[in-house]
C-alpha positions in Angstrom: 76.4 200.7 71.0 75.2 201.4 67.4 75.8 197.8 66.7 73.5 196.7 69.5 70.7 198.9 68.2 71.1 197.5 64.7 70.8 193.9 66.0 68.1 194.1 68.5 66.3 191.5 66.5 68.9 189.0 67.6 67.8 189.4 71.2 64.1 188.5 70.4 64.7 184.8 69.8 66.8 184.6 73.0 64.0 186.1 75.0 61.5 183.7 73.6 63.8 180.8 74.3 64.3 181.9 77.8 60.6 182.2 78.4 60.1 178.7 77.0 62.7 177.3 79.3 61.3 179.1 82.3 57.8 177.8 81.5 59.2 174.3 82.1 60.2 175.1 85.7 56.9 174.6 87.5 55.8 171.2 86.0 59.3 169.7 86.2 59.7 170.9 89.8 56.3 169.4 90.8 57.5 166.1 89.4 60.7 166.3 91.3 58.9 167.2 94.6 56.7 164.1 94.2 59.6 161.8 93.7 61.5 163.4 96.7 58.9 161.9 99.1 60.4 158.5 98.4 63.8 159.7 99.4 64.6 159.1 103.1 67.7 161.3 103.1 68.2 165.0 103.8 70.7 167.2 102.0 73.0 169.8 103.4 74.8 172.0 100.8 76.4 175.4 100.8 79.7 177.2 100.3 82.7 178.1 102.4 84.2 181.6 102.0 86.9 183.7 103.7 86.2 187.0 105.4 86.7 188.8 102.0 84.0 186.6 100.3 86.4 184.5 98.3 85.7 180.7 98.2 87.9 178.4 100.2 88.8 175.1 98.4 89.7 171.9 100.3 87.8 173.0 103.4 86.4 170.2 105.6 82.7 170.2 106.4 81.6 167.5 108.9 78.6 166.5 110.9 78.7 165.2 114.5 76.2 163.7 116.8 74.9 166.5 119.0 76.8 166.7 122.3 79.6 164.3 121.2 82.8 164.3 119.2 81.6 161.3 117.1 82.1 162.1 113.4 79.3 160.8 111.3 80.1 162.1 107.8 82.5 164.6 106.2 83.1 166.2 102.8 85.7 168.5 101.2 84.8 171.7 99.5 85.6 171.9 95.8 87.6 174.6 94.0 84.6 176.9 94.1 84.2 176.4 97.8 80.9 174.5 97.5 80.0 171.3 99.3 77.2 168.8 99.4 76.4 166.2 102.2 73.6 163.7 102.4 72.5 162.2 105.7 69.5 160.6 107.4 67.0 162.8 109.3 68.1 163.9 112.7 69.7 166.7 114.7 73.5 167.2 114.2 76.4 169.6 114.8 77.8 171.0 111.6 81.5 172.0 111.5 83.5 173.9 108.8 87.3 174.2 109.0 90.2 174.9 106.7 93.9 175.1 107.2 94.9 178.5 108.4 91.3 179.4 109.5 89.4 179.2 112.7 86.7 176.5 112.7 83.0 177.4 112.7 80.3 175.2 114.1 76.5 175.3 114.0 75.7 173.5 117.3 72.2 172.1 116.3 71.1 171.6 112.8 67.8 169.7 112.2 67.6 167.7 109.1 64.2 166.4 108.0 63.2 163.8 105.4 63.6 165.1 101.8 64.7 168.5 103.1 67.5 170.6 101.6 69.4 173.0 103.8 71.8 175.6 102.5 74.5 177.2 104.7 77.2 179.7 104.0 80.3 179.6 106.2 82.5 182.6 106.5 85.9 181.7 108.2 88.2 184.1 110.0 92.0 183.8 109.6 93.7 182.1 112.5 95.8 184.4 114.7 93.8 187.6 114.3 92.1 187.3 117.7 88.7 188.3 116.5 86.7 185.2 117.0 85.3 183.6 120.2 87.6 180.6 120.0 90.7 182.8 120.0 89.4 184.8 123.0 89.0 181.8 125.2 91.5 181.5 127.9 91.9 177.8 127.3 92.0 178.0 123.6 95.4 176.2 123.5 94.0 173.2 125.3 94.3 170.1 123.1 90.6 169.4 123.3 90.0 172.4 121.0 92.3 171.1 118.3 90.6 169.7 115.2 92.8 167.0 113.7 92.2 168.0 110.1 95.4 166.4 108.9 94.0 163.0 109.5 91.1 163.5 107.2 91.1 161.8 103.8 90.7 164.2 100.8 88.3 163.6 97.9 88.7 165.6 94.7 85.0 164.9 93.8 83.1 167.8 95.3 79.9 165.8 96.3 81.6 162.6 97.6 81.1 161.7 101.2 84.1 160.6 103.2 84.3 157.9 105.9 87.4 158.7 107.9 86.9 159.4 111.6 88.2 162.5 113.3 87.6 164.6 116.3 85.9 168.0 116.5 84.4 170.5 119.0 82.1 173.4 119.0 83.2 176.9 118.0 81.4 180.2 117.1 78.7 179.9 114.5 78.2 182.2 111.5 74.5 182.5 110.7 73.4 181.4 107.2 70.1 181.0 105.4 68.0 177.8 105.5 65.4 176.6 103.1 63.5 173.4 102.1 62.9 172.2 98.6 59.6 174.0 98.6 60.9 177.3 99.9 60.7 180.8 98.3 63.1 182.5 96.0 66.5 183.3 97.3 68.1 186.7 96.8 70.9 187.0 94.4 74.1 189.1 94.6 75.8 191.6 92.4 79.3 192.9 91.5 80.2 196.3 90.2 83.7 197.1 89.0 85.2 200.3 87.6 88.8 200.4 86.3 91.4 202.2 84.2 93.8 200.3 82.0 96.9 201.2 80.0 98.2 198.8 77.4 99.4 198.5 73.8 96.0 199.7 72.5 96.2 202.9 74.6 94.3 203.9 77.7 90.7 203.5 78.5 88.2 203.4 81.4 85.9 200.4 81.8 82.8 199.5 83.8 81.8 195.9 84.6 78.5 194.7 86.2 77.2 191.2 87.0 74.2 190.0 88.9 73.2 186.5 90.0 69.4 186.0 90.4 68.1 182.8 91.9 64.6 182.3 90.4 63.9 179.1 92.4 65.7 176.1 93.8 66.4 174.8 90.3 66.9 178.0 88.2 69.7 180.5 88.3 70.1 183.5 86.0 73.3 185.5 85.6 73.4 188.8 83.7 76.7 190.5 83.0 77.6 193.7 81.1 80.8 195.4 80.1 81.2 198.9 78.7 83.8 201.7 78.8 85.2 204.9 77.4 88.2 205.0 75.1 89.6 203.1 72.1 89.4 199.4 72.7 87.1 199.5 75.7 85.1 196.3 75.8 81.4 196.4 74.9 79.7 193.1 75.8 76.4 191.8 77.2 76.0 188.2 78.6 73.1 186.2 79.9 73.4 182.8 81.4 70.6 180.4 82.5 71.3 177.3 84.7 68.4 174.9 85.2 68.4 171.8 87.3 66.3 169.4 85.3 66.8 166.8 88.0 69.4 165.8 90.6 71.5 164.3 87.9 71.0 166.8 85.0 72.0 170.5 84.9 71.1 172.4 81.7 73.0 175.5 80.8 72.2 178.2 78.2 74.7 181.0 77.6 74.2 183.9 75.2 76.4 186.9 74.5 76.6 189.8 72.1 79.7 192.0 71.8 81.1 194.9 69.8 84.6 194.1 68.7 85.5 197.3 66.8 85.5 198.8 63.3 87.0 197.3 60.2 87.6 198.6 56.7 86.2 196.6 53.9 85.8 197.1 50.1 82.4 198.6 50.9 83.9 201.1 53.4 84.2 201.1 57.2 81.7 199.3 59.4 81.3 198.0 62.9 82.1 194.3 63.6 80.3 192.4 66.4 79.9 188.8 67.4 76.9 186.8 68.7 77.4 183.6 70.5 75.2 180.9 72.1 76.2 177.8 74.0 73.8 175.1 75.2 75.0 172.1 77.2 73.8 169.4 79.7 75.9 168.3 82.6 74.8 164.7 83.3 75.9 162.9 86.5 75.7 159.4 85.2 76.4 158.0 88.7 78.5 159.0 91.7 81.9 160.1 90.4 81.0 160.0 86.7 80.0 163.2 84.8 79.3 163.6 81.1 79.0 167.0 79.5 77.6 167.4 76.0 76.4 170.4 74.0 76.8 172.7 71.1 78.5 176.1 70.5 77.4 178.6 67.8 79.0 181.9 67.0 78.4 184.4 64.2 79.9 187.7 63.1 77.4 190.5 62.7 77.8 193.9 61.1 80.8 194.0 58.8 81.1 190.2 58.6 78.9 187.2 58.3 81.3 184.3 59.1 80.0 181.7 61.6 81.0 178.6 63.5 79.0 175.6 64.7 80.8 173.0 66.8 80.0 170.3 69.4 81.2 170.3 73.0 82.0 167.0 74.8 83.4 166.3 78.2 83.9 163.3 80.4 85.0 163.1 84.1 85.6 159.9 86.1 86.7 159.7 89.7 88.8 156.5 89.7 89.1 156.7 93.5 88.9 159.5 96.1 92.3 160.8 95.1 92.5 160.1 91.3 90.4 161.8 88.6 90.4 161.2 84.8 89.2 163.8 82.4 88.6 163.9 78.6 87.2 166.8 76.6 86.7 168.0 73.1 86.1 171.8 72.9 86.2 174.4 70.1 86.6 177.9 71.5 85.9 180.7 69.1 86.6 183.6 71.4 89.8 185.5 70.7 92.5 184.7 73.1 92.5 187.3 75.9 93.4 187.6 79.5 90.4 187.0 81.7 89.6 187.3 85.4 86.9 185.1 86.9 84.7 186.7 89.5 83.0 184.5 92.0 79.3 185.1 92.7 77.1 183.1 95.2 76.2 180.3 92.8 78.1 181.1 89.6 81.3 182.5 88.1 81.4 185.4 85.7 84.3 186.1 83.3 85.0 189.7 82.4 87.0 189.6 79.2 89.6 192.1 77.9 89.1 193.9 74.6 90.0 192.1 71.4 92.5 193.8 69.1 91.2 194.1 65.5 94.6 193.4 64.2 94.2 189.8 65.6 91.3 189.1 63.2 92.2 187.5 59.9 90.5 188.7 56.7 89.8 187.3 53.3 91.2 188.7 50.0 88.1 190.9 49.8 88.7 192.2 53.3 85.9 190.1 54.9 86.6 189.2 58.6 87.2 185.5 59.3 86.2 183.8 62.5 89.1 181.9 64.1 88.1 178.2 64.4 90.0 176.1 66.9 89.6 172.6 68.3 91.2 170.9 71.3 91.1 167.2 72.2 92.7 166.4 75.6 93.0 163.5 78.0 94.2 164.2 81.6 94.8 162.5 84.9 94.8 164.3 88.2 96.2 162.8 91.4 96.1 164.1 94.9 99.4 163.3 96.5 98.5 164.3 100.1 96.5 167.0 101.9 98.8 169.7 100.6 99.7 168.8 97.0 98.4 167.4 93.7 99.8 166.7 90.2 98.2 166.6 86.8 99.3 165.2 83.5 97.4 166.0 80.3 97.8 165.1 76.6 96.4 167.6 74.1 96.0 168.0 70.4 95.1 171.5 69.0 94.0 172.5 65.5 93.4 176.1 64.4 92.0 177.6 61.2 92.1 181.3 60.1 93.5 182.7 63.3 94.7 186.3 62.9 98.0 187.3 64.5 99.0 190.9 64.5 102.6 191.5 63.6 105.2 194.1 63.0 108.1 193.6 60.6 111.3 195.6 60.1 113.1 194.9 56.8 116.5 196.5 56.1 116.6 197.4 52.4 119.9 199.0 51.3 120.7 199.8 54.9 117.4 201.7 55.5 114.7 200.1 57.7 111.2 199.6 56.2 108.4 199.2 58.8 105.3 197.2 58.1 102.3 196.0 60.2 100.1 193.2 59.0 97.9 190.3 60.1 99.2 186.8 59.7 96.7 184.0 59.1 97.7 181.0 61.3 96.5 177.6 60.3 98.1 174.5 61.8 98.2 172.0 64.6 100.0 171.4 67.9 100.4 168.3 70.0 102.0 167.9 73.4 101.8 167.2 77.0 101.6 169.4 80.1 102.5 168.6 83.7 101.2 170.8 86.5 102.2 170.5 90.2 100.3 172.4 92.9 101.2 172.7 96.6 99.7 174.5 99.6 102.8 175.6 101.5 100.9 177.0 104.5 97.6 178.4 105.4 98.6 181.7 103.8 100.7 180.6 100.8 100.3 178.2 97.9 102.5 177.6 94.9 102.4 175.8 91.6 104.5 175.0 88.5 103.9 173.6 85.1 105.9 172.4 82.1 104.6 171.7 78.6 106.4 170.4 75.5 105.5 169.1 72.1 105.3 170.0 68.4 103.7 173.3 67.4 104.4 176.4 65.3 106.9 179.2 65.5 107.7 182.4 63.5 109.6 181.9 60.3 111.9 184.9 59.9 113.3 184.1 56.5 110.0 183.5 54.8 108.2 186.3 56.7 110.2 189.1 55.3 109.6 188.0 51.7 106.3 186.1 51.8 103.9 187.1 54.6 101.7 184.1 53.9 104.5 181.7 55.1 105.4 183.3 58.4 104.7 180.1 60.5 106.5 176.8 60.4 106.3 173.6 62.4 108.8 173.2 65.2 109.2 171.8 68.8 108.2 174.0 71.7 108.9 174.1 75.4 107.2 176.4 77.9 107.2 176.8 81.7 105.2 178.6 84.3 105.5 179.2 88.0 102.9 180.7 90.3 102.9 181.8 93.9 99.9 183.2 95.8 100.2 184.6 99.3 97.8 186.1 101.8 99.8 188.8 103.6 97.1 189.5 106.2 94.9 192.6 106.7 93.0 191.7 103.6 96.0 191.8 101.2 96.4 189.0 98.6 99.3 188.8 96.1 99.5 186.4 93.1 102.5 186.3 90.8 102.8 184.3 87.6 106.0 183.9 85.6 105.9 182.4 82.1 108.9 181.4 80.0 108.9 180.0 76.5 111.1 180.4 73.4 110.8 183.8 71.7 109.6 182.5 68.4 106.9 180.2 69.7 103.3 181.1 68.7 100.6 179.2 70.5 97.2 178.8 68.9 95.7 177.6 72.1 97.4 178.1 75.5 98.9 174.8 76.6 97.9 175.6 80.2 94.3 176.6 79.3 92.1 176.0 82.2 94.9 176.2 84.7 95.9 179.9 84.2 93.7 182.9 83.5 96.7 184.9 82.3 98.5 184.3 79.0 101.0 187.1 79.0 104.7 186.2 78.9 107.3 187.1 81.5 106.3 188.3 85.0 102.8 189.4 86.0 101.5 190.4 89.4 97.9 190.7 90.7 97.4 192.5 94.1 94.0 192.5 95.8 93.3 194.6 98.9 90.1 194.5 100.8 88.7 198.0 101.7 86.9 199.1 104.8 83.1 199.1 104.4 82.4 201.7 107.1 79.4 199.7 108.2 77.7 199.8 104.8 76.1 196.6 103.5 78.7 195.7 100.8 82.2 194.4 100.4 84.8 196.3 98.4 88.3 195.6 97.2 91.0 197.4 95.2 92.9 195.5 92.5 96.2 196.3 90.8 97.0 194.2 87.8 100.4 194.5 86.2 101.1 192.2 83.2 104.3 191.4 81.4 106.2 193.7 83.7 109.5 193.0 81.9 107.8 193.9 78.5 109.1 190.7 76.9 108.0 190.5 73.2 107.7 187.3 71.2 109.7 187.7 68.0 112.8 186.8 65.9 115.7 188.9 64.7 118.3 188.5 62.0 120.6 190.7 59.9 117.8 191.2 57.3 115.4 192.6 59.9 113.1 191.6 62.7 109.6 190.2 63.2 107.5 190.4 66.4 104.0 190.0 67.7 102.1 193.1 68.5 100.0 191.8 71.3 100.7 191.1 75.0 102.9 194.1 75.7 103.3 195.6 79.1 100.0 196.8 80.6 98.8 198.1 83.9 95.3 198.1 85.3 93.8 199.5 88.5 90.2 198.8 89.6 87.7 199.0 92.5 85.3 196.1 92.8 82.2 196.2 95.0 80.1 193.3 96.0 76.5 193.8 97.1 
């Protein structure tokens, strides 16, 4: 906290920038409202969630002519559960359904010219007997069956399908409605308290995030992390999303964090990091998205190193089932396990603490910021309504990345222990293949394999020359993942990673696919808790990582060398959503 007080001046430019961006909202919005009068279509958007508040991907949202089973349009929800549907003015029935869930229908939805409606669907698990459709005596009659298996799937969230299907009315879950000129929507908040035990010791943490919708075009997310104990994260984030137009979304993310204390030639001092990312997500046309921006990070306190890098991304939907991606990114955050928390219109990442031993230093003990670059090209293909496959080529380059290590050298039969930080600089090139399949409405699975050329620990050189502890070599790595809904609000996710013991990845080959980097077997259990009629949702989380305590390292007759990070850890938390 002392670091934050010392660097309050850093927050002043951010506040001024935020005010300048906010001042643009009213004039730009007025211009958008004027152009909307020329548009003869209405928009229906929203999100599909389960009873616990988690988004449901690949759910079908369709509109029917009132009083008939004639399907007019349909869309599929994206990975974040969101959907968008355009239609001409009129009155329709709106249906939401997903495999393993009971359908929900709004019997009459009036769509006007240039009007935007926002609905939130909350689906009940099938077979629990709690919804009106399941209480009907004739619920097994074929006329109540929605033939969702005949619907085509689009992996582009906002694309409208044309395949016909049948659907009928069910119970409706009330949601909010607004036009483009409507008032501010309320936001939502998440509070999490937890206790963790790992290789850095035990600590208690507290996380908070709030999503505030300023108007129809502007969303602000504020997140904070703090705790008690050595290594507890201390971090403050602010994110601004501004819809410049229907085709441009501007994003501004800022963060300041206290990493820990370092010892330099001038004595001990706190080390922190300040980061800012600015980007524009431009929808060039339907199915084509271009992302461009810049990332800036700088050490504050004990260090002054900085990084300034561009960010580029391209996404093209070749057809409703095939997507091409290309990206150039340069992450500067230290590699940690993260858990993404879903809010109403945003996602928040609560990061784990960074080990100071994983920060490289210069000869005069000045901290160095790890610089990494990744260039990747990927192709994703939806095979059917249950499965998809992805192939991605990637090339990584890393500079001055610190790697905490422990060496044991046998000298005259007596072991000599030493801990030091290796400076990793090098490149890796390879390919990854990822296959995902929804086995049933309650279970999904996936697997991935990656191979290529990278770096590994060099035992012979490491014991004599710490500067040459990495050498180029081939690598192979595999992961398997199973997620199951056990009912009664219990969700279990297991991840198993297997790779050669000496492989050292600068950037995770499966980055973007897995939130967990730890080797061996890891399990995440989530249990929804009773609310006792109070206006919030709560869940308990047990997170066990690297249960088998597998350590990356090499051994020989002369000694051993292993990485200090990613040992066995256990974390329990209570998360409350308002």
